[in-house]
PyMOL CGO cylinders between C-alpha atoms (Angstrom):
from pymol import cmd
from pymol.cgo import CYLINDER

trace = [
    CYLINDER, 86.07, 182.97, -63.36, 83.85, 185.57, -64.89, 0.3, 1, 1, 1, 1, 1, 1,
    CYLINDER, 83.85, 185.57, -64.89, 86.62, 188.15, -65.12, 0.3, 1, 1, 1, 1, 1, 1,
    CYLINDER, 86.62, 188.15, -65.12, 88.09, 186.24, -68.07, 0.3, 1, 1, 1, 1, 1, 1,
    CYLINDER, 88.09, 186.24, -68.07, 85.45, 187.86, -70.26, 0.3, 1, 1, 1, 1, 1, 1,
    CYLINDER, 85.45, 187.86, -70.26, 87.57, 191.00, -70.20, 0.3, 1, 1, 1, 1, 1, 1,
    CYLINDER, 87.57, 191.00, -70.20, 90.89, 189.31, -71.17, 0.3, 1, 1, 1, 1, 1, 1,
    CYLINDER, 90.89, 189.31, -71.17, 92.05, 190.15, -74.70, 0.3, 1, 1, 1, 1, 1, 1,
    CYLINDER, 92.05, 190.15, -74.70, 92.11, 187.18, -77.13, 0.3, 1, 1, 1, 1, 1, 1,
    CYLINDER, 92.11, 187.18, -77.13, 95.89, 187.11, -77.36, 0.3, 1, 1, 1, 1, 1, 1,
    CYLINDER, 95.89, 187.11, -77.36, 96.33, 186.83, -73.59, 0.3, 1, 1, 1, 1, 1, 1,
    CYLINDER, 96.33, 186.83, -73.59, 93.77, 184.15, -72.62, 0.3, 1, 1, 1, 1, 1, 1,
    CYLINDER, 93.77, 184.15, -72.62, 95.94, 181.12, -73.40, 0.3, 1, 1, 1, 1, 1, 1,
    CYLINDER, 95.94, 181.12, -73.40, 98.82, 182.38, -71.28, 0.3, 1, 1, 1, 1, 1, 1,
    CYLINDER, 98.82, 182.38, -71.28, 96.47, 183.20, -68.41, 0.3, 1, 1, 1, 1, 1, 1,
    CYLINDER, 96.47, 183.20, -68.41, 94.97, 179.68, -68.56, 0.3, 1, 1, 1, 1, 1, 1,
    CYLINDER, 94.97, 179.68, -68.56, 98.43, 178.16, -68.60, 0.3, 1, 1, 1, 1, 1, 1,
    CYLINDER, 98.43, 178.16, -68.60, 99.26, 179.99, -65.34, 0.3, 1, 1, 1, 1, 1, 1,
    CYLINDER, 99.26, 179.99, -65.34, 95.95, 178.79, -63.84, 0.3, 1, 1, 1, 1, 1, 1,
    CYLINDER, 95.95, 178.79, -63.84, 96.87, 175.18, -64.42, 0.3, 1, 1, 1, 1, 1, 1,
    CYLINDER, 96.87, 175.18, -64.42, 99.65, 175.50, -61.91, 0.3, 1, 1, 1, 1, 1, 1,
    CYLINDER, 99.65, 175.50, -61.91, 97.19, 176.48, -59.24, 0.3, 1, 1, 1, 1, 1, 1,
    CYLINDER, 97.19, 176.48, -59.24, 94.78, 173.61, -59.83, 0.3, 1, 1, 1, 1, 1, 1,
    CYLINDER, 94.78, 173.61, -59.83, 94.81, 170.63, -57.56, 0.3, 1, 1, 1, 1, 1, 1,
    CYLINDER, 94.81, 170.63, -57.56, 94.42, 167.21, -59.14, 0.3, 1, 1, 1, 1, 1, 1,
    CYLINDER, 94.42, 167.21, -59.14, 90.81, 166.85, -60.25, 0.3, 1, 1, 1, 1, 1, 1,
    CYLINDER, 90.81, 166.85, -60.25, 90.25, 170.60, -60.01, 0.3, 1, 1, 1, 1, 1, 1,
    CYLINDER, 90.25, 170.60, -60.01, 87.83, 172.35, -62.32, 0.3, 1, 1, 1, 1, 1, 1,
    CYLINDER, 87.83, 172.35, -62.32, 87.65, 175.80, -63.83, 0.3, 1, 1, 1, 1, 1, 1,
    CYLINDER, 87.65, 175.80, -63.83, 84.38, 177.50, -64.78, 0.3, 1, 1, 1, 1, 1, 1,
    CYLINDER, 84.38, 177.50, -64.78, 84.63, 180.19, -67.41, 0.3, 1, 1, 1, 1, 1, 1,
    CYLINDER, 84.63, 180.19, -67.41, 81.87, 182.33, -68.80, 0.3, 1, 1, 1, 1, 1, 1,
    CYLINDER, 81.87, 182.33, -68.80, 82.49, 184.36, -71.91, 0.3, 1, 1, 1, 1, 1, 1,
    CYLINDER, 82.49, 184.36, -71.91, 80.35, 186.30, -74.34, 0.3, 1, 1, 1, 1, 1, 1,
    CYLINDER, 80.35, 186.30, -74.34, 79.68, 184.90, -77.81, 0.3, 1, 1, 1, 1, 1, 1,
    CYLINDER, 79.68, 184.90, -77.81, 80.54, 186.97, -80.86, 0.3, 1, 1, 1, 1, 1, 1,
    CYLINDER, 80.54, 186.97, -80.86, 83.61, 188.13, -82.76, 0.3, 1, 1, 1, 1, 1, 1,
    CYLINDER, 83.61, 188.13, -82.76, 86.27, 190.64, -81.79, 0.3, 1, 1, 1, 1, 1, 1,
    CYLINDER, 86.27, 190.64, -81.79, 85.63, 192.95, -78.86, 0.3, 1, 1, 1, 1, 1, 1,
    CYLINDER, 85.63, 192.95, -78.86, 82.70, 195.04, -77.63, 0.3, 1, 1, 1, 1, 1, 1,
    CYLINDER, 82.70, 195.04, -77.63, 82.45, 197.93, -75.18, 0.3, 1, 1, 1, 1, 1, 1,
    CYLINDER, 82.45, 197.93, -75.18, 79.25, 198.44, -73.16, 0.3, 1, 1, 1, 1, 1, 1,
    CYLINDER, 79.25, 198.44, -73.16, 77.63, 201.67, -72.03, 0.3, 1, 1, 1, 1, 1, 1,
    CYLINDER, 77.63, 201.67, -72.03, 79.65, 201.57, -68.83, 0.3, 1, 1, 1, 1, 1, 1,
    CYLINDER, 79.65, 201.57, -68.83, 82.96, 201.54, -70.75, 0.3, 1, 1, 1, 1, 1, 1,
    CYLINDER, 82.96, 201.54, -70.75, 83.79, 197.90, -70.01, 0.3, 1, 1, 1, 1, 1, 1,
    CYLINDER, 83.79, 197.90, -70.01, 85.49, 196.00, -72.84, 0.3, 1, 1, 1, 1, 1, 1,
    CYLINDER, 85.49, 196.00, -72.84, 84.52, 192.39, -73.50, 0.3, 1, 1, 1, 1, 1, 1,
    CYLINDER, 84.52, 192.39, -73.50, 86.36, 189.88, -75.63, 0.3, 1, 1, 1, 1, 1, 1,
    CYLINDER, 86.36, 189.88, -75.63, 83.86, 187.92, -77.74, 0.3, 1, 1, 1, 1, 1, 1,
    CYLINDER, 83.86, 187.92, -77.74, 84.37, 184.30, -78.71, 0.3, 1, 1, 1, 1, 1, 1,
    CYLINDER, 84.37, 184.30, -78.71, 83.14, 181.55, -80.99, 0.3, 1, 1, 1, 1, 1, 1,
    CYLINDER, 83.14, 181.55, -80.99, 82.95, 178.00, -79.57, 0.3, 1, 1, 1, 1, 1, 1,
    CYLINDER, 82.95, 178.00, -79.57, 85.49, 176.44, -81.94, 0.3, 1, 1, 1, 1, 1, 1,
    CYLINDER, 85.49, 176.44, -81.94, 88.17, 179.15, -81.38, 0.3, 1, 1, 1, 1, 1, 1,
    CYLINDER, 88.17, 179.15, -81.38, 87.64, 178.96, -77.62, 0.3, 1, 1, 1, 1, 1, 1,
    CYLINDER, 87.64, 178.96, -77.62, 88.12, 175.18, -77.54, 0.3, 1, 1, 1, 1, 1, 1,
    CYLINDER, 88.12, 175.18, -77.54, 91.43, 175.63, -79.47, 0.3, 1, 1, 1, 1, 1, 1,
    CYLINDER, 91.43, 175.63, -79.47, 92.62, 178.05, -76.81, 0.3, 1, 1, 1, 1, 1, 1,
    CYLINDER, 92.62, 178.05, -76.81, 91.61, 175.65, -74.04, 0.3, 1, 1, 1, 1, 1, 1,
    CYLINDER, 91.61, 175.65, -74.04, 93.51, 172.79, -75.61, 0.3, 1, 1, 1, 1, 1, 1,
    CYLINDER, 93.51, 172.79, -75.61, 96.85, 174.74, -75.58, 0.3, 1, 1, 1, 1, 1, 1,
    CYLINDER, 96.85, 174.74, -75.58, 97.23, 174.69, -71.77, 0.3, 1, 1, 1, 1, 1, 1,
    CYLINDER, 97.23, 174.69, -71.77, 95.93, 171.12, -71.61, 0.3, 1, 1, 1, 1, 1, 1,
    CYLINDER, 95.93, 171.12, -71.61, 92.31, 171.68, -70.62, 0.3, 1, 1, 1, 1, 1, 1,
    CYLINDER, 92.31, 171.68, -70.62, 89.39, 169.59, -71.82, 0.3, 1, 1, 1, 1, 1, 1,
    CYLINDER, 89.39, 169.59, -71.82, 85.83, 170.86, -71.96, 0.3, 1, 1, 1, 1, 1, 1,
    CYLINDER, 85.83, 170.86, -71.96, 83.76, 168.81, -69.52, 0.3, 1, 1, 1, 1, 1, 1,
    CYLINDER, 83.76, 168.81, -69.52, 80.55, 170.77, -69.93, 0.3, 1, 1, 1, 1, 1, 1,
    CYLINDER, 80.55, 170.77, -69.93, 79.44, 173.52, -72.26, 0.3, 1, 1, 1, 1, 1, 1,
    CYLINDER, 79.44, 173.52, -72.26, 76.37, 175.74, -72.14, 0.3, 1, 1, 1, 1, 1, 1,
    CYLINDER, 76.37, 175.74, -72.14, 75.18, 178.47, -74.43, 0.3, 1, 1, 1, 1, 1, 1,
    CYLINDER, 75.18, 178.47, -74.43, 72.60, 180.75, -72.74, 0.3, 1, 1, 1, 1, 1, 1,
    CYLINDER, 72.60, 180.75, -72.74, 70.92, 184.08, -73.53, 0.3, 1, 1, 1, 1, 1, 1,
    CYLINDER, 70.92, 184.08, -73.53, 71.58, 186.83, -71.03, 0.3, 1, 1, 1, 1, 1, 1,
    CYLINDER, 71.58, 186.83, -71.03, 69.04, 186.94, -68.21, 0.3, 1, 1, 1, 1, 1, 1,
    CYLINDER, 69.04, 186.94, -68.21, 69.10, 190.73, -68.48, 0.3, 1, 1, 1, 1, 1, 1,
    CYLINDER, 69.10, 190.73, -68.48, 67.22, 190.58, -71.77, 0.3, 1, 1, 1, 1, 1, 1,
    CYLINDER, 67.22, 190.58, -71.77, 70.05, 192.21, -73.75, 0.3, 1, 1, 1, 1, 1, 1,
    CYLINDER, 70.05, 192.21, -73.75, 70.10, 189.54, -76.45, 0.3, 1, 1, 1, 1, 1, 1,
    CYLINDER, 70.10, 189.54, -76.45, 73.69, 188.68, -75.65, 0.3, 1, 1, 1, 1, 1, 1,
    CYLINDER, 73.69, 188.68, -75.65, 74.72, 185.05, -75.56, 0.3, 1, 1, 1, 1, 1, 1,
    CYLINDER, 74.72, 185.05, -75.56, 77.01, 183.68, -72.84, 0.3, 1, 1, 1, 1, 1, 1,
    CYLINDER, 77.01, 183.68, -72.84, 79.18, 180.58, -73.29, 0.3, 1, 1, 1, 1, 1, 1,
    CYLINDER, 79.18, 180.58, -73.29, 79.73, 178.65, -70.07, 0.3, 1, 1, 1, 1, 1, 1,
    CYLINDER, 79.73, 178.65, -70.07, 82.54, 176.13, -69.99, 0.3, 1, 1, 1, 1, 1, 1,
    CYLINDER, 82.54, 176.13, -69.99, 83.57, 173.75, -67.18, 0.3, 1, 1, 1, 1, 1, 1,
    CYLINDER, 83.57, 173.75, -67.18, 87.18, 172.76, -67.82, 0.3, 1, 1, 1, 1, 1, 1,
    CYLINDER, 87.18, 172.76, -67.82, 89.32, 169.96, -66.41, 0.3, 1, 1, 1, 1, 1, 1,
    CYLINDER, 89.32, 169.96, -66.41, 93.01, 169.30, -67.01, 0.3, 1, 1, 1, 1, 1, 1,
    CYLINDER, 93.01, 169.30, -67.01, 93.97, 166.67, -69.51, 0.3, 1, 1, 1, 1, 1, 1,
    CYLINDER, 93.97, 166.67, -69.51, 95.10, 163.55, -67.70, 0.3, 1, 1, 1, 1, 1, 1,
    CYLINDER, 95.10, 163.55, -67.70, 93.29, 164.44, -64.54, 0.3, 1, 1, 1, 1, 1, 1,
    CYLINDER, 93.29, 164.44, -64.54, 90.67, 162.05, -63.17, 0.3, 1, 1, 1, 1, 1, 1,
]
cmd.load_cgo(trace, "trace")
C-alpha cells in the first residue's frame, strides 16, 4: 500500500484501523514509507509523511498489527532517500 506514504501522521492510525476490518484471517499488509521526520514535498508537488522506525511501530500497535518483516532500503532512483518497508499481520492471527 504505497499510497500510505502520503497520509499525514495524525491520520495513519485511523486508516490502519479501518484496514483491519478488510483483512481476512492470516491476511498481510505491506506498507512502504519514507524515513525522516515531519513532511517533505518533492519537485512534483507531492507531499510525503516521513517516519522513524520506533514511531511507526507505535502507530502499528494501536490497530493491533505486528511487524512480521522490516526492511530499510535506499531509493533505487539514487536520490539518497531511505524507504521503510513493513509487512504487517494482525495480532492474534496465525
